[in-house]
FISE-708583 format. One record per residue (C-alpha): residue number from 1; residue in three letters; z, x, y. Coordinates in nm, 3 decimals. Layout:
N
PT     n   res         w         u         v
PT   NUM   Ala         Z         X         Y
...
This chain:
108
PT     n   res         w         u         v
PT     1   Met     5.596     0.415     8.172
PT     2   Asp     5.445     0.225     8.483
PT     3   Glu     5.104     0.389     8.569
PT     4   Asn     5.235     0.474     8.913
PT     5   Gln     5.561     0.651     8.797
PT     6   Gly     5.544     1.013     8.657
PT     7   Arg     5.435     1.341     8.771
PT     8   Trp     5.098     1.284     8.925
PT     9   Ala     4.860     1.560     9.044
PT    10   Ala     4.498     1.635     9.142
PT    11   Met     4.360     1.896     8.919
PT    12   Val     4.056     2.115     9.008
PT    13   Glu     3.827     2.261     8.739
PT    14   Gln     3.555     2.499     8.857
PT    15   Ser     3.285     2.703     8.722
PT    16   Gln     3.327     3.075     8.749
PT    17   Ser     3.135     3.368     8.628
PT    18   Gly     3.258     3.528     8.324
PT    19   Gln     3.135     3.852     8.146
PT    20   Asp     2.818     3.701     8.008
PT    21   Ala     2.810     3.343     8.140
PT    22   Tyr     2.964     3.087     8.352
PT    23   Val     3.296     2.916     8.224
PT    24   Trp     3.527     2.649     8.334
PT    25   Ala     3.852     2.755     8.489
PT    26   Val     4.147     2.554     8.605
PT    27   Gly     4.181     2.578     8.980
PT    28   Pro     4.480     2.457     9.179
PT    29   Ile     4.690     2.163     9.056
PT    30   Gln     4.824     1.971     9.370
PT    31   Pro     5.139     1.751     9.289
PT    32   Ala     5.147     1.401     9.416
PT    33   Asp     5.397     1.135     9.448
PT    34   Ser     5.209     0.859     9.289
PT    35   Arg     4.846     0.794     9.121
PT    36   Asp     4.727     0.663     9.471
PT    37   His     4.866     0.969     9.644
PT    38   Ala     4.679     1.198     9.388
PT    39   Arg     4.364     1.005     9.436
PT    40   Ala     4.410     1.067     9.815
PT    41   Ile     4.448     1.422     9.759
PT    42   Ala     4.149     1.450     9.517
PT    43   Ala     3.912     1.294     9.779
PT    44   Glu     4.036     1.541    10.042
PT    45   Leu     3.988     1.834     9.789
PT    46   Ala     3.635     1.719     9.710
PT    47   Lys     3.536     1.744    10.071
PT    48   Thr     3.722     2.050    10.154
PT    49   Tyr     3.815     2.280     9.861
PT    50   Arg     3.653     2.612     9.904
PT    51   Pro     3.607     2.798     9.566
PT    52   Thr     3.512     3.168     9.545
PT    53   His     3.139     3.075     9.484
PT    54   Pro     2.914     3.023     9.656
PT    55   Arg     3.004     3.264     9.920
PT    56   Arg     2.764     3.093    10.183
PT    57   Leu     2.790     2.725    10.121
PT    58   Arg     2.463     2.532    10.240
PT    59   Arg     2.544     2.193    10.088
PT    60   Arg     2.822     1.996     9.918
PT    61   Ser     2.738     1.667     9.736
PT    62   Val     3.043     1.461     9.600
PT    63   Phe     3.007     1.215     9.310
PT    64   Gln     3.270     0.971     9.183
PT    65   His     3.288     0.918     8.806
PT    66   Gly     3.522     0.642     8.730
PT    67   Glu     3.832     0.578     8.927
PT    68   Asp     4.004     0.930     8.888
PT    69   Thr     3.730     1.189     8.864
PT    70   Leu     3.516     1.352     9.136
PT    71   Phe     3.223     1.579     9.053
PT    72   Val     3.119     1.820     9.335
PT    73   Leu     2.794     2.013     9.343
PT    74   Leu     2.803     2.317     9.569
PT    75   Glu     2.465     2.474     9.670
PT    76   Gly     2.467     2.820     9.816
PT    77   Met     2.186     3.024     9.955
PT    78   Ser     2.063     3.122     9.609
PT    79   Ser     2.267     2.952     9.341
PT    80   Lys     2.445     2.644     9.260
PT    81   Phe     2.793     2.590     9.145
PT    82   His     3.010     2.289     9.055
PT    83   Leu     3.370     2.165     9.033
PT    84   Arg     3.541     1.869     8.902
PT    85   Ile     3.856     1.708     9.041
PT    86   Thr     4.047     1.474     8.822
PT    87   Val     4.354     1.270     8.887
PT    88   Val     4.602     1.366     8.606
PT    89   Arg     4.957     1.248     8.495
PT    90   Leu     5.179     1.504     8.329
PT    91   Val     5.287     1.336     7.993
PT    92   Ala     5.468     1.634     7.829
PT    93   Asp     5.596     1.965     7.949
PT    94   Leu     5.767     2.156     7.676
PT    95   Asp     5.897     2.509     7.622
PT    96   Ala     5.818     2.717     7.330
PT    97   Asp     6.070     2.533     7.114
PT    98   Gly     5.939     2.185     7.200
PT    99   Arg     6.230     2.113     7.446
PT   100   Pro     6.155     1.941     7.785
PT   101   Phe     6.079     2.221     8.031
PT   102   Glu     6.237     2.153     8.371
PT   103   Gly     6.093     2.285     8.696
PT   104   Trp     5.722     2.182     8.697
PT   105   Thr     5.556     2.278     9.010
PT   106   Gly     5.197     2.181     8.941
PT   107   Gly     5.082     2.510     8.831
PT   108   Pro     4.869     2.559     8.530
């Protein structure tokens, strides 16, 4: 498959507080028309996506890791959080019996 064909998306992973510790959680997955489109969406999300924490954002630092991953440090008034935004391509979407699942909308 051509690298610009397929179901591309920008996927957000973010730290969230669990019962005893912080855990990674998949945030929104934004579908895109191509890899380049997904990269543009990822760049915009890195600058504008507003997770639940920190409640009062003081600073946002965006780092690029490779061509398809952005790492964002979010500094609040008293704590720091982070998120990762990655350009991804859906390579399989199957139902419980292993048959192709139709109707992908970009959700987890």
